[in-house]
mmCIF file of the N, C-alpha and C atoms, coordinates in Angstrom:
data_MODEL
# 
_entry.id   MODEL 
# 
loop_
_atom_site.group_PDB 
_atom_site.id 
_atom_site.type_symbol 
_atom_site.label_atom_id 
_atom_site.label_alt_id 
_atom_site.label_comp_id 
_atom_site.label_asym_id 
_atom_site.label_entity_id 
_atom_site.label_seq_id 
_atom_site.pdbx_PDB_ins_code 
_atom_site.Cartn_x 
_atom_site.Cartn_y 
_atom_site.Cartn_z 
_atom_site.occupancy 
_atom_site.B_iso_or_equiv 
_atom_site.pdbx_formal_charge 
_atom_site.auth_seq_id 
_atom_site.auth_comp_id 
_atom_site.auth_asym_id 
_atom_site.auth_atom_id 
_atom_site.pdbx_PDB_model_num 
ATOM 1   N N  . UNK A 1 1  ? 8.965  -11.563 11.679  1.00 0.00 ? 1  UNK A N  1 
ATOM 2   C CA . UNK A 1 1  ? 8.896  -10.975 10.361  1.00 0.00 ? 1  UNK A CA 1 
ATOM 3   C C  . UNK A 1 1  ? 10.247 -11.136 9.673   1.00 0.00 ? 1  UNK A C  1 
ATOM 4   N N  . UNK A 1 2  ? 10.239 -11.370 8.375   1.00 0.00 ? 2  UNK A N  1 
ATOM 5   C CA . UNK A 1 2  ? 11.464 -11.514 7.594   1.00 0.00 ? 2  UNK A CA 1 
ATOM 6   C C  . UNK A 1 2  ? 12.190 -10.183 7.478   1.00 0.00 ? 2  UNK A C  1 
ATOM 7   N N  . UNK A 1 3  ? 13.486 -10.254 7.199   1.00 0.00 ? 3  UNK A N  1 
ATOM 8   C CA . UNK A 1 3  ? 14.295 -9.060  6.996   1.00 0.00 ? 3  UNK A CA 1 
ATOM 9   C C  . UNK A 1 3  ? 14.189 -8.630  5.536   1.00 0.00 ? 3  UNK A C  1 
ATOM 10  N N  . UNK A 1 4  ? 14.105 -7.334  5.297   1.00 0.00 ? 4  UNK A N  1 
ATOM 11  C CA . UNK A 1 4  ? 14.017 -6.804  3.934   1.00 0.00 ? 4  UNK A CA 1 
ATOM 12  C C  . UNK A 1 4  ? 15.399 -6.837  3.314   1.00 0.00 ? 4  UNK A C  1 
ATOM 13  N N  . UNK A 1 5  ? 15.517 -7.485  2.168   1.00 0.00 ? 5  UNK A N  1 
ATOM 14  C CA . UNK A 1 5  ? 16.790 -7.607  1.477   1.00 0.00 ? 5  UNK A CA 1 
ATOM 15  C C  . UNK A 1 5  ? 17.123 -6.378  0.648   1.00 0.00 ? 5  UNK A C  1 
ATOM 16  N N  . UNK A 1 6  ? 18.280 -6.421  0.011   1.00 0.00 ? 6  UNK A N  1 
ATOM 17  C CA . UNK A 1 6  ? 18.713 -5.296  -0.823  1.00 0.00 ? 6  UNK A CA 1 
ATOM 18  C C  . UNK A 1 6  ? 17.847 -5.202  -2.075  1.00 0.00 ? 6  UNK A C  1 
ATOM 19  N N  . UNK A 1 7  ? 17.848 -4.023  -2.678  1.00 0.00 ? 7  UNK A N  1 
ATOM 20  C CA . UNK A 1 7  ? 17.104 -3.795  -3.917  1.00 0.00 ? 7  UNK A CA 1 
ATOM 21  C C  . UNK A 1 7  ? 17.791 -4.550  -5.054  1.00 0.00 ? 7  UNK A C  1 
ATOM 22  N N  . UNK A 1 8  ? 17.030 -5.306  -5.815  1.00 0.00 ? 8  UNK A N  1 
ATOM 23  C CA . UNK A 1 8  ? 17.585 -6.079  -6.930  1.00 0.00 ? 8  UNK A CA 1 
ATOM 24  C C  . UNK A 1 8  ? 17.916 -5.190  -8.127  1.00 0.00 ? 8  UNK A C  1 
ATOM 25  N N  . UNK A 1 9  ? 17.435 -3.949  -8.129  1.00 0.00 ? 9  UNK A N  1 
ATOM 26  C CA . UNK A 1 9  ? 17.675 -3.044  -9.250  1.00 0.00 ? 9  UNK A CA 1 
ATOM 27  C C  . UNK A 1 9  ? 18.911 -2.178  -9.004  1.00 0.00 ? 9  UNK A C  1 
ATOM 28  N N  . UNK A 1 10 ? 18.950 -1.452  -7.876  1.00 0.00 ? 10 UNK A N  1 
ATOM 29  C CA . UNK A 1 10 ? 20.066 -0.532  -7.626  1.00 0.00 ? 10 UNK A CA 1 
ATOM 30  C C  . UNK A 1 10 ? 21.048 -1.060  -6.577  1.00 0.00 ? 10 UNK A C  1 
ATOM 31  N N  . UNK A 1 11 ? 20.723 -2.174  -5.957  1.00 0.00 ? 11 UNK A N  1 
ATOM 32  C CA . UNK A 1 11 ? 21.585 -2.856  -4.987  1.00 0.00 ? 11 UNK A CA 1 
ATOM 33  C C  . UNK A 1 11 ? 21.844 -2.060  -3.702  1.00 0.00 ? 11 UNK A C  1 
ATOM 34  N N  . UNK A 1 12 ? 20.963 -1.134  -3.384  1.00 0.00 ? 12 UNK A N  1 
ATOM 35  C CA . UNK A 1 12 ? 21.057 -0.384  -2.134  1.00 0.00 ? 12 UNK A CA 1 
ATOM 36  C C  . UNK A 1 12 ? 20.290 -1.134  -1.045  1.00 0.00 ? 12 UNK A C  1 
ATOM 37  N N  . UNK A 1 13 ? 20.653 -0.892  0.186   1.00 0.00 ? 13 UNK A N  1 
ATOM 38  C CA . UNK A 1 13 ? 20.045 -1.576  1.331   1.00 0.00 ? 13 UNK A CA 1 
ATOM 39  C C  . UNK A 1 13 ? 19.182 -0.599  2.141   1.00 0.00 ? 13 UNK A C  1 
ATOM 40  N N  . UNK A 1 14 ? 18.299 0.126   1.446   1.00 0.00 ? 14 UNK A N  1 
ATOM 41  C CA . UNK A 1 14 ? 17.482 1.149   2.099   1.00 0.00 ? 14 UNK A CA 1 
ATOM 42  C C  . UNK A 1 14 ? 15.981 0.901   1.968   1.00 0.00 ? 14 UNK A C  1 
ATOM 43  N N  . UNK A 1 15 ? 15.584 -0.224  1.420   1.00 0.00 ? 15 UNK A N  1 
ATOM 44  C CA . UNK A 1 15 ? 14.165 -0.502  1.195   1.00 0.00 ? 15 UNK A CA 1 
ATOM 45  C C  . UNK A 1 15 ? 13.415 -0.569  2.514   1.00 0.00 ? 15 UNK A C  1 
ATOM 46  N N  . UNK A 1 16 ? 12.150 -0.196  2.477   1.00 0.00 ? 16 UNK A N  1 
ATOM 47  C CA . UNK A 1 16 ? 11.316 -0.186  3.676   1.00 0.00 ? 16 UNK A CA 1 
ATOM 48  C C  . UNK A 1 16 ? 9.866  -0.491  3.311   1.00 0.00 ? 16 UNK A C  1 
ATOM 49  N N  . UNK A 1 17 ? 9.063  -0.770  4.322   1.00 0.00 ? 17 UNK A N  1 
ATOM 50  C CA . UNK A 1 17 ? 7.639  -1.048  4.114   1.00 0.00 ? 17 UNK A CA 1 
ATOM 51  C C  . UNK A 1 17 ? 6.879  0.264   4.091   1.00 0.00 ? 17 UNK A C  1 
ATOM 52  N N  . UNK A 1 18 ? 6.054  0.421   3.081   1.00 0.00 ? 18 UNK A N  1 
ATOM 53  C CA . UNK A 1 18 ? 5.211  1.606   2.921   1.00 0.00 ? 18 UNK A CA 1 
ATOM 54  C C  . UNK A 1 18 ? 3.754  1.175   3.043   1.00 0.00 ? 18 UNK A C  1 
ATOM 55  N N  . UNK A 1 19 ? 2.953  1.997   3.682   1.00 0.00 ? 19 UNK A N  1 
ATOM 56  C CA . UNK A 1 19 ? 1.528  1.687   3.844   1.00 0.00 ? 19 UNK A CA 1 
ATOM 57  C C  . UNK A 1 19 ? 0.703  2.410   2.799   1.00 0.00 ? 19 UNK A C  1 
ATOM 58  N N  . UNK A 1 20 ? -0.329 1.763   2.341   1.00 0.00 ? 20 UNK A N  1 
ATOM 59  C CA . UNK A 1 20 ? -1.281 2.316   1.393   1.00 0.00 ? 20 UNK A CA 1 
ATOM 60  C C  . UNK A 1 20 ? -2.618 2.393   2.115   1.00 0.00 ? 20 UNK A C  1 
ATOM 61  N N  . UNK A 1 21 ? -2.885 3.527   2.735   1.00 0.00 ? 21 UNK A N  1 
ATOM 62  C CA . UNK A 1 21 ? -4.102 3.669   3.528   1.00 0.00 ? 21 UNK A CA 1 
ATOM 63  C C  . UNK A 1 21 ? -4.110 2.659   4.668   1.00 0.00 ? 21 UNK A C  1 
ATOM 64  N N  . UNK A 1 22 ? -5.281 2.195   5.021   1.00 0.00 ? 22 UNK A N  1 
ATOM 65  C CA . UNK A 1 22 ? -5.437 1.169   6.058   1.00 0.00 ? 22 UNK A CA 1 
ATOM 66  C C  . UNK A 1 22 ? -5.798 -0.175  5.443   1.00 0.00 ? 22 UNK A C  1 
ATOM 67  N N  . UNK A 1 23 ? -5.351 -0.413  4.213   1.00 0.00 ? 23 UNK A N  1 
ATOM 68  C CA . UNK A 1 23 ? -5.759 -1.634  3.524   1.00 0.00 ? 23 UNK A CA 1 
ATOM 69  C C  . UNK A 1 23 ? -4.631 -2.363  2.807   1.00 0.00 ? 23 UNK A C  1 
ATOM 70  N N  . UNK A 1 24 ? -3.432 -1.753  2.690   1.00 0.00 ? 24 UNK A N  1 
ATOM 71  C CA . UNK A 1 24 ? -2.374 -2.430  1.957   1.00 0.00 ? 24 UNK A CA 1 
ATOM 72  C C  . UNK A 1 24 ? -0.984 -1.962  2.346   1.00 0.00 ? 24 UNK A C  1 
ATOM 73  N N  . UNK A 1 25 ? -0.002 -2.815  2.079   1.00 0.00 ? 25 UNK A N  1 
ATOM 74  C CA . UNK A 1 25 ? 1.408  -2.511  2.331   1.00 0.00 ? 25 UNK A CA 1 
ATOM 75  C C  . UNK A 1 25 ? 2.239  -3.026  1.166   1.00 0.00 ? 25 UNK A C  1 
ATOM 76  N N  . UNK A 1 26 ? 3.420  -2.419  0.980   1.00 0.00 ? 26 UNK A N  1 
ATOM 77  C CA . UNK A 1 26 ? 4.361  -2.883  -0.030  1.00 0.00 ? 26 UNK A CA 1 
ATOM 78  C C  . UNK A 1 26 ? 5.760  -2.460  0.390   1.00 0.00 ? 26 UNK A C  1 
ATOM 79  N N  . UNK A 1 27 ? 6.766  -3.080  -0.205  1.00 0.00 ? 27 UNK A N  1 
ATOM 80  C CA . UNK A 1 27 ? 8.158  -2.715  0.050   1.00 0.00 ? 27 UNK A CA 1 
ATOM 81  C C  . UNK A 1 27 ? 8.600  -1.824  -1.094  1.00 0.00 ? 27 UNK A C  1 
ATOM 82  N N  . UNK A 1 28 ? 9.300  -0.744  -0.774  1.00 0.00 ? 28 UNK A N  1 
ATOM 83  C CA . UNK A 1 28 ? 9.751  0.197   -1.789  1.00 0.00 ? 28 UNK A CA 1 
ATOM 84  C C  . UNK A 1 28 ? 11.198 0.622   -1.553  1.00 0.00 ? 28 UNK A C  1 
ATOM 85  N N  . UNK A 1 29 ? 11.870 0.982   -2.620  1.00 0.00 ? 29 UNK A N  1 
ATOM 86  C CA . UNK A 1 29 ? 13.244 1.483   -2.551  1.00 0.00 ? 29 UNK A CA 1 
ATOM 87  C C  . UNK A 1 29 ? 13.214 2.993   -2.791  1.00 0.00 ? 29 UNK A C  1 
ATOM 88  N N  . UNK A 1 30 ? 13.690 3.796   -1.847  1.00 0.00 ? 30 UNK A N  1 
ATOM 89  C CA . UNK A 1 30 ? 13.661 5.246   -2.026  1.00 0.00 ? 30 UNK A CA 1 
ATOM 90  C C  . UNK A 1 30 ? 14.687 5.764   -3.043  1.00 0.00 ? 30 UNK A C  1 
ATOM 91  N N  . UNK A 1 31 ? 15.634 4.929   -3.420  1.00 0.00 ? 31 UNK A N  1 
ATOM 92  C CA . UNK A 1 31 ? 16.681 5.362   -4.354  1.00 0.00 ? 31 UNK A CA 1 
ATOM 93  C C  . UNK A 1 31 ? 16.206 5.262   -5.801  1.00 0.00 ? 31 UNK A C  1 
ATOM 94  N N  . UNK A 1 32 ? 15.714 4.088   -6.208  1.00 0.00 ? 32 UNK A N  1 
ATOM 95  C CA . UNK A 1 32 ? 15.343 3.889   -7.616  1.00 0.00 ? 32 UNK A CA 1 
ATOM 96  C C  . UNK A 1 32 ? 13.834 3.828   -7.853  1.00 0.00 ? 32 UNK A C  1 
ATOM 97  N N  . UNK A 1 33 ? 13.053 3.752   -6.792  1.00 0.00 ? 33 UNK A N  1 
ATOM 98  C CA . UNK A 1 33 ? 11.597 3.740   -6.950  1.00 0.00 ? 33 UNK A CA 1 
ATOM 99  C C  . UNK A 1 33 ? 10.990 2.371   -7.198  1.00 0.00 ? 33 UNK A C  1 
ATOM 100 N N  . UNK A 1 34 ? 11.785 1.329   -7.212  1.00 0.00 ? 34 UNK A N  1 
ATOM 101 C CA . UNK A 1 34 ? 11.243 -0.019  -7.384  1.00 0.00 ? 34 UNK A CA 1 
ATOM 102 C C  . UNK A 1 34 ? 10.384 -0.389  -6.182  1.00 0.00 ? 34 UNK A C  1 
ATOM 103 N N  . UNK A 1 35 ? 9.399  -1.248  -6.408  1.00 0.00 ? 35 UNK A N  1 
ATOM 104 C CA . UNK A 1 35 ? 8.535  -1.655  -5.304  1.00 0.00 ? 35 UNK A CA 1 
ATOM 105 C C  . UNK A 1 35 ? 7.896  -3.010  -5.587  1.00 0.00 ? 35 UNK A C  1 
ATOM 106 N N  . UNK A 1 36 ? 7.450  -3.638  -4.519  1.00 0.00 ? 36 UNK A N  1 
ATOM 107 C CA . UNK A 1 36 ? 6.712  -4.897  -4.659  1.00 0.00 ? 36 UNK A CA 1 
ATOM 108 C C  . UNK A 1 36 ? 5.264  -4.557  -4.983  1.00 0.00 ? 36 UNK A C  1 
ATOM 109 N N  . UNK A 1 37 ? 4.488  -5.558  -5.260  1.00 0.00 ? 37 UNK A N  1 
ATOM 110 C CA . UNK A 1 37 ? 3.048  -5.365  -5.426  1.00 0.00 ? 37 UNK A CA 1 
ATOM 111 C C  . UNK A 1 37 ? 2.454  -5.025  -4.070  1.00 0.00 ? 37 UNK A C  1 
ATOM 112 N N  . UNK A 1 38 ? 1.296  -4.399  -4.081  1.00 0.00 ? 38 UNK A N  1 
ATOM 113 C CA . UNK A 1 38 ? 0.608  -4.080  -2.832  1.00 0.00 ? 38 UNK A CA 1 
ATOM 114 C C  . UNK A 1 38 ? -0.054 -5.347  -2.299  1.00 0.00 ? 38 UNK A C  1 
ATOM 115 N N  . UNK A 1 39 ? 0.194  -5.648  -1.051  1.00 0.00 ? 39 UNK A N  1 
ATOM 116 C CA . UNK A 1 39 ? -0.434 -6.787  -0.382  1.00 0.00 ? 39 UNK A CA 1 
ATOM 117 C C  . UNK A 1 39 ? -1.578 -6.242  0.475   1.00 0.00 ? 39 UNK A C  1 
ATOM 118 N N  . UNK A 1 40 ? -2.774 -6.618  0.132   1.00 0.00 ? 40 UNK A N  1 
ATOM 119 C CA . UNK A 1 40 ? -3.952 -6.111  0.820   1.00 0.00 ? 40 UNK A CA 1 
ATOM 120 C C  . UNK A 1 40 ? -4.221 -6.883  2.105   1.00 0.00 ? 40 UNK A C  1 
ATOM 121 N N  . UNK A 1 41 ? -4.854 -6.193  3.053   1.00 0.00 ? 41 UNK A N  1 
ATOM 122 C CA . UNK A 1 41 ? -5.257 -6.822  4.307   1.00 0.00 ? 41 UNK A CA 1 
ATOM 123 C C  . UNK A 1 41 ? -6.515 -6.126  4.811   1.00 0.00 ? 41 UNK A C  1 
ATOM 124 N N  . UNK A 1 42 ? -7.218 -6.803  5.679   1.00 0.00 ? 42 UNK A N  1 
ATOM 125 C CA . UNK A 1 42 ? -8.384 -6.190  6.329   1.00 0.00 ? 42 UNK A CA 1 
ATOM 126 C C  . UNK A 1 42 ? -8.242 -6.431  7.832   1.00 0.00 ? 42 UNK A C  1 
ATOM 127 N N  . UNK A 1 43 ? -8.217 -5.357  8.565   1.00 0.00 ? 43 UNK A N  1 
ATOM 128 C CA . UNK A 1 43 ? -8.063 -5.467  10.011  1.00 0.00 ? 43 UNK A CA 1 
ATOM 129 C C  . UNK A 1 43 ? -6.607 -5.506  10.430  1.00 0.00 ? 43 UNK A C  1 
ATOM 130 N N  . UNK A 1 44 ? -6.331 -4.902  11.577  1.00 0.00 ? 44 UNK A N  1 
ATOM 131 C CA . UNK A 1 44 ? -4.966 -4.816  12.089  1.00 0.00 ? 44 UNK A CA 1 
ATOM 132 C C  . UNK A 1 44 ? -4.337 -6.182  12.332  1.00 0.00 ? 44 UNK A C  1 
ATOM 133 N N  . UNK A 1 45 ? -5.148 -7.181  12.647  1.00 0.00 ? 45 UNK A N  1 
ATOM 134 C CA . UNK A 1 45 ? -4.612 -8.508  12.930  1.00 0.00 ? 45 UNK A CA 1 
ATOM 135 C C  . UNK A 1 45 ? -4.019 -9.175  11.688  1.00 0.00 ? 45 UNK A C  1 
ATOM 136 N N  . UNK A 1 46 ? -4.404 -8.732  10.490  1.00 0.00 ? 46 UNK A N  1 
ATOM 137 C CA . UNK A 1 46 ? -3.885 -9.318  9.253   1.00 0.00 ? 46 UNK A CA 1 
ATOM 138 C C  . UNK A 1 46 ? -2.746 -8.513  8.634   1.00 0.00 ? 46 UNK A C  1 
ATOM 139 N N  . UNK A 1 47 ? -2.435 -7.362  9.207   1.00 0.00 ? 47 UNK A N  1 
ATOM 140 C CA . UNK A 1 47 ? -1.408 -6.486  8.643   1.00 0.00 ? 47 UNK A CA 1 
ATOM 141 C C  . UNK A 1 47 ? -0.028 -7.142  8.666   1.00 0.00 ? 47 UNK A C  1 
ATOM 142 N N  . UNK A 1 48 ? 0.326  -7.807  9.745   1.00 0.00 ? 48 UNK A N  1 
ATOM 143 C CA . UNK A 1 48 ? 1.646  -8.449  9.851   1.00 0.00 ? 48 UNK A CA 1 
ATOM 144 C C  . UNK A 1 48 ? 1.834  -9.512  8.770   1.00 0.00 ? 48 UNK A C  1 
ATOM 145 N N  . UNK A 1 49 ? 0.785  -10.262 8.474   1.00 0.00 ? 49 UNK A N  1 
ATOM 146 C CA . UNK A 1 49 ? 0.872  -11.286 7.425   1.00 0.00 ? 49 UNK A CA 1 
ATOM 147 C C  . UNK A 1 49 ? 1.068  -10.631 6.055   1.00 0.00 ? 49 UNK A C  1 
ATOM 148 N N  . UNK A 1 50 ? 0.411  -9.505  5.819   1.00 0.00 ? 50 UNK A N  1 
ATOM 149 C CA . UNK A 1 50 ? 0.564  -8.791  4.554   1.00 0.00 ? 50 UNK A CA 1 
ATOM 150 C C  . UNK A 1 50 ? 1.981  -8.228  4.428   1.00 0.00 ? 50 UNK A C  1 
ATOM 151 N N  . UNK A 1 51 ? 2.530  -7.726  5.526   1.00 0.00 ? 51 UNK A N  1 
ATOM 152 C CA . UNK A 1 51 ? 3.907  -7.226  5.507   1.00 0.00 ? 51 UNK A CA 1 
ATOM 153 C C  . UNK A 1 51 ? 4.887  -8.348  5.193   1.00 0.00 ? 51 UNK A C  1 
ATOM 154 N N  . UNK A 1 52 ? 4.697  -9.492  5.799   1.00 0.00 ? 52 UNK A N  1 
ATOM 155 C CA . UNK A 1 52 ? 5.558  -10.646 5.541   1.00 0.00 ? 52 UNK A CA 1 
ATOM 156 C C  . UNK A 1 52 ? 5.475  -11.059 4.076   1.00 0.00 ? 52 UNK A C  1 
ATOM 157 N N  . UNK A 1 53 ? 4.279  -11.065 3.512   1.00 0.00 ? 53 UNK A N  1 
ATOM 158 C CA . UNK A 1 53 ? 4.091  -11.426 2.103   1.00 0.00 ? 53 UNK A CA 1 
ATOM 159 C C  . UNK A 1 53 ? 4.810  -10.430 1.192   1.00 0.00 ? 53 UNK A C  1 
ATOM 160 N N  . UNK A 1 54 ? 4.698  -9.126  1.481   1.00 0.00 ? 54 UNK A N  1 
ATOM 161 C CA . UNK A 1 54 ? 5.364  -8.105  0.674   1.00 0.00 ? 54 UNK A CA 1 
ATOM 162 C C  . UNK A 1 54 ? 6.881  -8.261  0.750   1.00 0.00 ? 54 UNK A C  1 
ATOM 163 N N  . UNK A 1 55 ? 7.411  -8.535  1.924   1.00 0.00 ? 55 UNK A N  1 
ATOM 164 C CA . UNK A 1 55 ? 8.858  -8.729  2.095   1.00 0.00 ? 55 UNK A CA 1 
ATOM 165 C C  . UNK A 1 55 ? 9.317  -9.963  1.333   1.00 0.00 ? 55 UNK A C  1 
ATOM 166 N N  . UNK A 1 56 ? 8.558  -11.045 1.385   1.00 0.00 ? 56 UNK A N  1 
ATOM 167 C CA . UNK A 1 56 ? 8.935  -12.262 0.665   1.00 0.00 ? 56 UNK A CA 1 
ATOM 168 C C  . UNK A 1 56 ? 8.967  -12.018 -0.841  1.00 0.00 ? 56 UNK A C  1 
ATOM 169 N N  . UNK A 1 57 ? 7.975  -11.294 -1.372  1.00 0.00 ? 57 UNK A N  1 
ATOM 170 C CA . UNK A 1 57 ? 7.975  -10.971 -2.810  1.00 0.00 ? 57 UNK A CA 1 
ATOM 171 C C  . UNK A 1 57 ? 9.202  -10.135 -3.168  1.00 0.00 ? 57 UNK A C  1 
ATOM 172 N N  . UNK A 1 58 ? 9.492  -9.141  -2.344  1.00 0.00 ? 58 UNK A N  1 
ATOM 173 C CA . UNK A 1 58 ? 10.650 -8.274  -2.569  1.00 0.00 ? 58 UNK A CA 1 
ATOM 174 C C  . UNK A 1 58 ? 11.938 -9.098  -2.583  1.00 0.00 ? 58 UNK A C  1 
ATOM 175 N N  . UNK A 1 59 ? 12.104 -9.931  -1.590  1.00 0.00 ? 59 UNK A N  1 
ATOM 176 C CA . UNK A 1 59 ? 13.329 -10.720 -1.471  1.00 0.00 ? 59 UNK A CA 1 
ATOM 177 C C  . UNK A 1 59 ? 13.485 -11.732 -2.598  1.00 0.00 ? 59 UNK A C  1 
ATOM 178 N N  . UNK A 1 60 ? 12.378 -12.204 -3.180  1.00 0.00 ? 60 UNK A N  1 
ATOM 179 C CA . UNK A 1 60 ? 12.436 -13.128 -4.317  1.00 0.00 ? 60 UNK A CA 1 
ATOM 180 C C  . UNK A 1 60 ? 12.699 -12.402 -5.634  1.00 0.00 ? 60 UNK A C  1 
ATOM 181 N N  . UNK A 1 61 ? 12.625 -11.071 -5.619  1.00 0.00 ? 61 UNK A N  1 
ATOM 182 C CA . UNK A 1 61 ? 12.857 -10.298 -6.839  1.00 0.00 ? 61 UNK A CA 1 
ATOM 183 C C  . UNK A 1 61 ? 11.600 -10.021 -7.630  1.00 0.00 ? 61 UNK A C  1 
ATOM 184 N N  . UNK A 1 62 ? 10.445 -10.265 -7.053  1.00 0.00 ? 62 UNK A N  1 
ATOM 185 C CA . UNK A 1 62 ? 9.181  -9.977  -7.720  1.00 0.00 ? 62 UNK A CA 1 
ATOM 186 C C  . UNK A 1 62 ? 8.840  -8.513  -7.459  1.00 0.00 ? 62 UNK A C  1 
ATOM 187 N N  . UNK A 1 63 ? 9.463  -7.635  -8.278  1.00 0.00 ? 63 UNK A N  1 
ATOM 188 C CA . UNK A 1 63 ? 9.317  -6.200  -8.066  1.00 0.00 ? 63 UNK A CA 1 
ATOM 189 C C  . UNK A 1 63 ? 8.918  -5.496  -9.351  1.00 0.00 ? 63 UNK A C  1 
ATOM 190 N N  . UNK A 1 64 ? 8.428  -4.297  -9.191  1.00 0.00 ? 64 UNK A N  1 
ATOM 191 C CA . UNK A 1 64 ? 8.095  -3.431  -10.306 1.00 0.00 ? 64 UNK A CA 1 
ATOM 192 C C  . UNK A 1 64 ? 9.171  -2.357  -10.335 1.00 0.00 ? 64 UNK A C  1 
ATOM 193 N N  . UNK A 1 65 ? 9.914  -2.289  -11.441 1.00 0.00 ? 65 UNK A N  1 
ATOM 194 C CA . UNK A 1 65 ? 11.032 -1.361  -11.524 1.00 0.00 ? 65 UNK A CA 1 
ATOM 195 C C  . UNK A 1 65 ? 10.673 -0.176  -12.412 1.00 0.00 ? 65 UNK A C  1 
ATOM 196 N N  . UNK A 1 66 ? 11.058 0.992   -11.959 1.00 0.00 ? 66 UNK A N  1 
ATOM 197 C CA . UNK A 1 66 ? 10.899 2.214   -12.724 1.00 0.00 ? 66 UNK A CA 1 
ATOM 198 C C  . UNK A 1 66 ? 12.182 2.381   -13.532 1.00 0.00 ? 66 UNK A C  1 
ATOM 199 N N  . UNK A 1 67 ? 12.103 2.230   -14.849 1.00 0.00 ? 67 UNK A N  1 
ATOM 200 C CA . UNK A 1 67 ? 13.299 2.389   -15.658 1.00 0.00 ? 67 UNK A CA 1 
ATOM 201 C C  . UNK A 1 67 ? 12.923 2.999   -17.007 1.00 0.00 ? 67 UNK A C  1 
ATOM 202 N N  . UNK A 1 68 ? 13.937 3.422   -17.736 1.00 0.00 ? 68 UNK A N  1 
ATOM 203 C CA . UNK A 1 68 ? 13.698 4.017   -19.048 1.00 0.00 ? 68 UNK A CA 1 
ATOM 204 C C  . UNK A 1 68 ? 12.934 3.076   -19.946 1.00 0.00 ? 68 UNK A C  1 
ATOM 205 N N  . UNK A 1 69 ? 12.032 3.653   -20.722 1.00 0.00 ? 69 UNK A N  1 
ATOM 206 C CA . UNK A 1 69 ? 11.280 2.864   -21.678 1.00 0.00 ? 69 UNK A CA 1 
ATOM 207 C C  . UNK A 1 69 ? 10.003 2.279   -21.123 1.00 0.00 ? 69 UNK A C  1 
ATOM 208 N N  . UNK A 1 70 ? 9.752  2.450   -19.834 1.00 0.00 ? 70 UNK A N  1 
ATOM 209 C CA . UNK A 1 70 ? 8.514  1.909   -19.257 1.00 0.00 ? 70 UNK A CA 1 
ATOM 210 C C  . UNK A 1 70 ? 7.462  2.968   -19.206 1.00 0.00 ? 70 UNK A C  1 
# 
């Protein structure tokens, strides 16, 4: 699995993988609230691939940022 990079918004190194029920995962930053899109999966065997996809999106900067005016 890839390593989770720093947050592109607040530049903190605290991001982690969060689960959405038994069907999706995403990477989120507890400091600023930014997160990747939810990567859906079905079955435990596909969860690792969904986690890798979420980490890759996060590391590329494809995130949803919580900021003023949104």
